[in-house]
N, C-alpha and C positions, 0 to 999 in steps of 0.2 A: 262658251261651251254649249254643246247641243243638249237640249233637254232629253233625258232618258225616260222611257216608260217600260212597262213589263214586256213589251213585244220586241224591243231592240237591245236587249241586254246581251253582252258578250260574256257568257258564263265561263268560257275557257280562260279569258283574260283575267277575270275576277279570281278564279282558282289559282292561276299563276302568281297573282299578287299575294294570296294567302300563303302560298308556298314560301315566298320571300320572307314574309313576316314570321313564319315558323322558325326560320334560321336565327331569329333574334330572341327566341324564347329564353326565359330564365327559369330553369327547372332542375336544380341540382338534386332534388329529393326524388322525384318520380322519373326523371330523364325521359319525359313524354312531351316533346316539343309540339306545340300547336300554334298555328297562325290563323288569323282571320282577316278578311277584307270586306269592308262595308261599301256598298255602292250607293251614292247619293243621287237624288233626282237630277242634279245639275251635271252629272257625269264624273264627279270626283270620286276617287277611291281612297278610303282611309283604312290604315292597317292597325292591327293590334296583335299581341302575342300573350301567351300565358306567362304570368309572373308569380312564382311560388314564394312561400315564406315558411320558415321553420315552424311557425305557429300555423298549421295547415289551414285553419279557418280563414286566415287572412289572404290566402292565395286568390288571385283573380284570373278568370278564364280569358282566353284570347278574344272571344266574341264580345264579352262585356267591356274589355279594354278598348276594342275597336269602336264599339257603339258609343262609349263615353267620349272618346277622342273625336268621333264624327260630330257629336253634339256640340262640343267646344268649337269645332270648325264651322258651325252653322248649318249642319245637315239636320233639318227638322224631321224629315220622314225618309229614312233609308228604304231603298227598294229591295235590296238583297244582301245577304251575308254569305260569303264563302268560308268554309272551314277546312283546314288541311293539317294533318299530322305527319311528322317525319317518321313515325313509328308504325302507324296503323291507319288505313283508309278502307272504307269510308270512316270518317270521324264525325259523328253526329254531336250537336250541341247538347249539353246537359240540361236538365229541367230548369235550373235557375236561369241559365242563359236564355232558354226559350221563353220563360216568363218575362224576362226583361225585354226581349224583342217585341212581345205583344204590346208593350207600353208605347212603342214608337210606330209600329205598323203591323196590324193583325194580318195583313195580306202579303207580308214580306216573303220572299223566296229564300230558301236555304239551299246552298250549293255545296256538295261534297264530291270527292273523287271516288268513283266506283269503277273498278276494272279499267283504270287509266283514262276515263272520260268523266265529264261533269254529270252528276246526277242532281236534278233540280226538284226540290220538294216544296210544298206549301207549308208555311208555319203551322197551320191548323192540322196538317197530317201528323206532325211530330208532337203537338200539344193541343189535342182536340178540346180540352176543357180547361182553358186558362182561368186563373183567378182574376175576375174582372168586376166584381161587386155590381153586377147587373148592367154594366155599360152596354 
């Protein structure tokens, strides 16, 4: 596979993969389907979706699901995460997901759909003051 860097990312493709993942969401309580697609440096794309639980605090967001799955598959430093909802776009990651993203790559790109096109943001734009204990 071709090594990917921040200059040759196909953000449209990544967003399309996030849309596919949203179709697999398990959200019988909110009915708010969200999918996420993580791009690894080696070009692999790993998907995740939100999975709800009746005990709401046990619900896991699509972004954290995709990040965990990417880690299991050997993606040490994800380059980008696309987030898509079947109900509302743009669909930005929540604060908990943003904080988890900083753990893996503080320069990660976040991709959402805005007006039918990919909008690319820097993680630091969405979470300017992450908890990092002076790292």
